[in-house]
SESE-172880 format. One line per field, with one value per residue (C-alpha): residue number from 0; residue in one letter; chain; x, y, z. Coordinates in steps of 0.25 Angstrom, whole numbers. Layout:
# SESE-172880
nr	NUM, ...
rest	A, ...
kette	A, ...
east	X, ...
north	Y, ...
up	Z, ...
This chain:
# SESE-172880
nr	0, 1, 2, 3, 4, 5, 6, 7, 8, 9, 10, 11, 12, 13, 14, 15, 16, 17, 18, 19, 20, 21, 22, 23, 24, 25, 26, 27, 28, 29, 30, 31, 32, 33, 34, 35, 36, 37, 38, 39, 40, 41, 42, 43, 44, 45, 46, 47, 48, 49, 50, 51, 52, 53, 54, 55, 56, 57, 58, 59, 60, 61, 62, 63, 64, 65, 66, 67, 68, 69, 70, 71, 72, 73, 74, 75, 76, 77, 78, 79, 80, 81
rest	M, N, L, R, S, R, R, V, I, V, C, P, I, T, S, N, M, Q, P, W, M, T, K, I, A, L, P, D, G, L, K, T, Q, G, M, V, L, A, D, Q, I, R, S, I, D, K, D, A, R, L, L, R, F, I, E, A, T, P, A, D, F, V, T, L, V, R, S, Y, V, G, R, L, L, D, L, E, V, P, G, A, S, G
kette	A, A, A, A, A, A, A, A, A, A, A, A, A, A, A, A, A, A, A, A, A, A, A, A, A, A, A, A, A, A, A, A, A, A, A, A, A, A, A, A, A, A, A, A, A, A, A, A, A, A, A, A, A, A, A, A, A, A, A, A, A, A, A, A, A, A, A, A, A, A, A, A, A, A, A, A, A, A, A, A, A, A
east	0, 11, 17, 4, -4, -4, -5, 5, 4, 14, 17, 22, 35, 36, 48, 42, 52, 43, 41, 27, 23, 19, 31, 43, 57, 62, 76, 89, 96, 84, 83, 69, 68, 56, 46, 36, 21, 16, 2, 0, -1, -6, -9, -5, -5, 9, 6, -2, 10, 21, 28, 43, 52, 62, 68, 65, 65, 71, 62, 62, 57, 46, 42, 43, 33, 24, 23, 19, 8, 4, 3, -5, -15, -15, -8, 2, 14, 23, 37, 34, 37, 36
north	0, 10, 9, 10, 20, 34, 29, 21, 13, 17, 15, 28, 30, 36, 42, 37, 25, 20, 5, 0, -13, -7, 2, -3, 4, 8, 1, 8, 15, 22, 37, 36, 32, 28, 17, 12, 12, -1, 2, 15, 11, 22, 24, 38, 45, 46, 59, 66, 63, 67, 54, 52, 40, 41, 27, 13, 3, -11, -21, -30, -17, -15, -30, -28, -16, -24, -35, -26, -20, -33, -38, -26, -28, -44, -46, -56, -48, -56, -57, -52, -61, -58
up	0, 3, -11, -18, -10, -5, 9, 17, 29, 40, 54, 61, 68, 82, 89, 102, 105, 117, 115, 111, 105, 92, 90, 82, 83, 70, 67, 71, 60, 53, 51, 58, 72, 80, 81, 71, 77, 71, 78, 71, 56, 47, 33, 28, 15, 9, 1, 13, 23, 13, 16, 13, 14, 25, 27, 26, 38, 36, 31, 44, 51, 42, 44, 59, 58, 49, 59, 70, 62, 57, 71, 75, 63, 65, 52, 46, 41, 31, 35, 50, 61, 76
């Protein structure tokens, strides 16, 4: 959907580093620091938000976030274990 639509599905990032069961710390070594809020899934309009690419996270981190979201929505996520 993210490649074919004006809308993208995102999980916001917070600078609040307080641990919580649905927050996932971004990997070390990235420009962006903080925690992904897996329980705050949103669909936003790319054009209205003037989105710009900042950086990519490692594929295994994306899989980890998808597994959190999948568990929250009671979905099976391919490639995710845990």
